[in-house]
Backbone bond lengths (Angstrom), bond angles and torsions (degrees), N, CA, C in turn:
res aa  C-N    CA-C-N  psi(-1)  N-CA   C-N-CA  omega(-1)  CA-C   N-CA-C  phi
1 X - - - 1.436 - - 1.535 110.54 -
2 X 1.306 115.45 -36.65 1.465 120.05 178.59 1.528 110.81 -64.43
3 X 1.320 116.97 -35.54 1.457 121.21 178.18 1.525 110.87 -63.16
4 X 1.333 116.81 -42.11 1.463 120.33 178.64 1.525 111.47 -66.48
5 X 1.315 117.98 -40.78 1.469 121.07 177.80 1.525 110.99 -61.13
6 X 1.312 116.06 -44.66 1.469 119.46 178.84 1.522 111.37 -65.61
7 X 1.316 116.77 -37.22 1.457 120.31 -179.98 1.519 111.40 -67.97
8 X 1.322 117.78 -35.03 1.454 120.97 -178.46 1.525 112.57 -83.11
9 X 1.315 118.16 -17.99 1.463 120.06 177.44 1.523 111.61 -72.61
10 X 1.307 117.17 -36.46 1.469 121.17 176.74 1.529 108.12 -132.88
11 X 1.338 117.25 77.47 1.458 119.96 -171.23 1.525 114.56 -69.04
12 X 1.324 118.38 -26.57 1.460 118.97 -176.78 1.521 112.76 -86.49
13 X 1.316 116.44 -2.78 1.461 119.68 -179.80 1.524 113.03 -98.13
14 X 1.332 117.91 -6.01 1.460 119.46 178.91 1.523 110.02 -144.58
15 X 1.293 115.18 155.66 1.457 121.29 -174.68 1.524 112.43 -69.92
16 X 1.314 118.33 -34.73 1.461 121.21 -179.62 1.529 111.08 -64.44
17 X 1.318 117.75 -42.19 1.460 121.08 178.23 1.514 111.66 -63.80
18 X 1.326 117.29 -42.20 1.464 121.04 177.64 1.525 110.09 -62.81
19 X 1.320 117.51 -42.89 1.455 121.04 -179.63 1.526 111.61 -65.23
20 X 1.329 117.93 -41.25 1.465 120.82 -179.95 1.519 110.31 -63.49
21 X 1.331 117.15 -46.15 1.454 119.37 179.56 1.522 112.21 -67.07
22 X 1.328 117.87 -36.85 1.460 120.69 176.01 1.526 110.57 -62.98
23 X 1.307 116.91 -42.44 1.458 121.25 178.56 1.532 111.12 -62.46
24 X 1.319 117.12 -42.57 1.468 120.48 177.69 1.518 111.95 -64.43
25 X 1.318 117.35 -40.34 1.465 120.61 179.07 1.526 110.44 -66.47
26 X 1.322 117.84 -40.36 1.466 120.56 178.26 1.524 110.62 -63.65
27 X 1.316 117.55 -44.35 1.465 120.65 179.58 1.523 110.74 -62.74
28 X 1.331 117.37 -44.53 1.463 120.47 178.87 1.529 112.20 -64.82
29 X 1.325 116.97 -39.10 1.460 120.87 179.25 1.518 111.13 -64.68
30 X 1.316 117.14 -46.84 1.466 120.55 -179.93 1.521 110.41 -63.55
31 X 1.328 117.13 -42.97 1.462 120.65 -179.64 1.524 111.16 -64.60
32 X 1.328 117.42 -47.73 1.465 120.58 -177.74 1.526 111.42 -65.11
33 X 1.329 117.76 -43.50 1.465 120.53 -179.57 1.522 111.05 -65.83
34 X 1.310 117.27 -40.70 1.464 120.66 178.88 1.523 111.25 -64.73
35 X 1.330 116.78 -42.64 1.463 119.95 178.85 1.527 110.58 -65.20
36 X 1.334 117.67 -41.50 1.463 120.15 178.02 1.522 111.90 -62.57
37 X 1.314 117.09 -43.22 1.473 119.49 179.32 1.521 111.63 -68.72
38 X 1.323 117.63 -25.90 1.452 120.84 177.53 1.528 111.24 -77.59
39 X 1.327 116.80 -39.77 1.455 120.73 -175.71 1.533 113.24 -79.18
40 X 1.327 117.15 -33.28 1.462 120.38 179.42 1.530 107.87 -79.36
41 X 1.330 116.76 123.88 1.474 118.13 179.85 1.531 110.72 -68.54
42 X 1.306 116.43 122.14 1.455 122.11 178.65 1.529 108.73 -150.93
43 X 1.298 115.49 168.07 1.458 120.65 179.75 1.529 110.97 -116.41
44 X 1.303 115.86 35.25 1.461 120.14 178.44 1.518 109.61 -74.11
45 X 1.320 115.20 146.18 1.456 118.90 175.40 1.526 109.12 -75.62
46 X 1.300 115.63 165.68 1.464 120.17 -179.09 1.526 111.14 -63.17
47 X 1.325 117.26 -38.54 1.466 119.02 -179.45 1.527 111.11 -68.33
48 X 1.310 118.26 -35.02 1.462 120.71 177.21 1.525 110.84 -68.71
49 X 1.327 117.58 -39.62 1.467 120.98 176.23 1.521 110.67 -62.62
50 X 1.325 116.69 -42.52 1.470 120.01 177.85 1.524 111.03 -64.43
51 X 1.319 116.61 -36.65 1.461 120.53 176.76 1.515 112.02 -65.38
52 X 1.322 116.65 -39.85 1.463 120.71 177.63 1.531 110.52 -64.49
53 X 1.322 116.20 -46.39 1.470 120.38 179.21 1.526 110.29 -61.51
54 X 1.315 117.78 -43.71 1.460 121.40 179.13 1.516 112.55 -64.50
55 X 1.323 116.99 -40.83 1.467 120.66 179.38 1.517 111.90 -65.72
56 X 1.321 116.50 -44.80 1.465 120.08 178.89 1.527 109.98 -63.37
57 X 1.322 117.46 -42.01 1.462 120.93 179.02 1.526 111.21 -63.50
58 X 1.312 116.73 -41.50 1.465 120.96 178.35 1.528 110.71 -63.12
59 X 1.328 117.71 -42.88 1.458 120.72 178.37 1.535 111.86 -63.72
60 X 1.323 116.35 -40.13 1.461 120.00 177.75 1.529 110.30 -64.78
61 X 1.333 117.72 -38.37 1.463 120.50 177.93 1.528 110.99 -64.55
62 X 1.327 117.65 -39.91 1.463 121.54 178.80 1.531 110.04 -65.89
63 X 1.338 116.93 -43.03 1.463 120.03 177.16 1.528 111.30 -62.92
64 X 1.308 117.32 -40.76 1.463 121.64 178.68 1.538 110.18 -62.45
65 X 1.321 116.71 -44.10 1.459 120.59 178.25 1.526 110.65 -61.72
66 X 1.324 116.54 -42.35 1.456 121.08 178.84 1.533 110.63 -61.99
67 X 1.331 117.26 -43.63 1.465 121.37 179.95 1.521 110.71 -64.12
68 X 1.321 117.49 -43.87 1.469 120.86 -179.03 1.527 110.73 -65.41
69 X 1.324 117.23 -43.43 1.471 120.12 -178.98 1.515 110.36 -66.70
70 X 1.321 117.34 -42.98 1.470 119.66 -179.27 1.534 110.49 -66.41
71 X 1.305 117.52 -34.78 1.471 120.15 178.80 1.529 110.51 -68.77
72 X 1.324 116.89 -36.82 1.463 120.39 178.97 1.526 111.63 -69.99
73 X 1.340 117.71 -30.77 1.459 120.47 -179.85 1.517 112.09 -74.95
74 X 1.313 117.51 -26.36 1.475 120.05 -179.32 1.457 111.82 -86.13
């Protein structure tokens, strides 16, 4: 438990903190996108909805990687 606390106190200085925050962002992105696609009335097929969720999640992962790399360079 102490390891997790230390990792979350300075997440950009260690790999475990970066991974935990990335995992939380992915879970939140998938949940929010799925809820939005469920609540907005549309006639998308299930495979198209899954493609949208996957694409949005992939874009968020790329943005997260960009933010982490740029923060490490500064």
